[in-house]
C-alpha positions as a printed Julia matrix, in Angstrom:
135×3 Matrix{Float64}:
 -19.17  -46.91  -17.87
 -19.68  -43.47  -19.34
 -21.93  -42.96  -22.31
 -20.86  -41.06  -25.42
 -22.71  -37.9   -24.36
 -21.03  -37.97  -20.92
 -17.57  -38.3   -22.48
 -18.38  -35.42  -24.83
 -19.58  -33.3   -21.93
 -16.39  -34.01  -19.96
 -14.27  -33.09  -22.99
 -16.12  -29.79  -23.45
 -15.74  -28.9   -19.77
 -12.03  -29.78  -19.85
 -11.43  -27.69  -22.97
 -13.41  -24.82  -21.48
 -11.02  -24.83  -18.53
  -7.7   -25.45  -20.3
  -8.02  -23.25  -23.4
  -8.57  -19.95  -21.52
  -5.68  -20.76  -19.18
  -3.36  -21.46  -22.13
  -4.48  -18.3   -23.96
  -3.9   -16.14  -20.9
  -0.46  -17.69  -20.35
  -1.4   -18.81  -16.84
  -0.81  -22.51  -17.4
   2.95  -22.71  -16.77
   3.61  -19.37  -18.44
   4.39  -15.97  -16.98
   1.65  -13.4   -16.44
   1.58   -9.89  -14.98
   0.63   -9.5   -11.33
  -1.03   -6.56   -9.59
   1.53   -4.84   -7.32
  -0.98   -5.13   -4.44
  -1.21   -8.95   -4.78
  -0.74  -10.45   -1.28
   1.52  -13.25   -2.52
   3.71  -10.75   -4.35
   3.92   -8.52   -1.27
   5.05  -11.46    0.88
   7.64  -12.43   -1.74
   8.97   -8.86   -1.88
   9.14   -8.57    1.91
  11.2   -11.77    2.0
  13.43  -10.61   -0.89
  14.2    -7.3     0.84
  14.96   -9.02    4.16
  17.4   -11.32    2.37
  18.89   -8.44    0.4
  19.46   -6.32    3.51
  20.97   -9.23    5.45
  23.48   -9.82    2.67
  24.42   -6.21    1.92
  27.27   -4.2     3.38
  25.13   -1.06    3.61
  24.83    0.53    7.04
  21.25    1.66    6.3
  18.24   -0.47    5.44
  17.18   -0.49    1.8
  13.47   -0.45    0.89
  11.39   -0.59   -2.27
  10.46    2.8    -3.71
   8.62    1.64   -6.84
   7.56   -1.62   -8.46
   8.35   -1.33  -12.16
   7.12   -4.75  -13.29
   5.84   -7.84  -11.52
   4.99  -11.18  -13.01
   4.16  -14.64  -11.75
   4.49  -18.22  -12.95
   2.48  -21.08  -11.49
   4.75  -24.06  -10.85
   4.79  -26.3    -7.78
   4.01  -23.1    -5.94
   4.47  -19.64   -7.41
   7.53  -18.0    -8.91
   7.64  -14.21   -8.85
   9.93  -12.05  -10.97
   9.86   -8.44   -9.86
  11.73   -5.38  -11.11
  11.88   -2.64   -8.47
  13.61    0.63   -7.65
  15.07    0.64   -4.14
  16.62    3.33   -1.99
  18.44    3.63    1.3
  16.4     4.73    4.31
  17.32    6.62    7.45
  16.95    3.39    9.49
  20.04    1.43   10.39
  19.98   -2.24    9.5
  20.21   -2.97   13.23
  16.95   -1.07   13.93
  13.8    -3.18   14.47
  12.13   -4.36   11.24
   8.75   -2.92   12.17
  10.15    0.61   12.53
   8.81    3.1     9.99
  11.7     4.33    7.88
  11.79    7.33    5.56
  14.04    7.52    2.53
  17.12    9.74    2.64
  16.33   13.19    1.23
  19.63   13.71   -0.58
  20.28   11.69   -3.77
  23.83   10.93   -2.59
  22.53    9.17    0.53
  19.43    7.7    -1.15
  21.53    5.69   -3.63
  18.71    4.48   -5.9
  19.2     1.03   -7.33
  17.18   -1.02   -9.81
  16.85   -4.67   -8.81
  15.29   -7.8   -10.24
  14.28  -10.42   -7.67
  13.19  -13.98   -8.42
  11.34  -15.57   -5.5
   9.81  -19.04   -5.23
   6.96  -19.54   -2.77
   5.37  -22.85   -1.81
   2.73  -21.85    0.76
   1.6   -25.37    1.71
   5.21  -26.22    2.65
   5.77  -22.79    4.24
   8.73  -22.37    1.89
  10.01  -19.08    0.48
  13.31  -18.91   -1.39
  15.15  -16.03   -3.05
  16.32  -17.75   -6.23
  18.25  -14.76   -7.6
  18.8   -11.03   -7.26
  20.44   -8.6    -9.65
  20.89   -4.96   -8.73
  22.56   -2.06  -10.49
């Protein structure tokens, strides 16, 4: 059985862990993510593959700029990312690992702002594009 001082020590340690997480918004809340975050990069790669598979464009679309990226810790990680995309000179049928440059002319580039919501559960090897909105 734990003594009073041991219970107090456990309570202090628990509060020291939980309070900073709640203040930072990391415990179930959304928080900003560095655009270079490896998990975010994997989520974006998946989102763009899904986007390109479902689009009627002849050319592959790629991310030009990340405007905002945030993450929520759930049973895995949810990413919400706002990006600017553009059409490249690569056809969608070209190999994925091919280096593609963006079209030089604005008419062919066709910039689009998109918001992707991606759920990742690494220990189940699960990645799911929950939603996408582009304009």
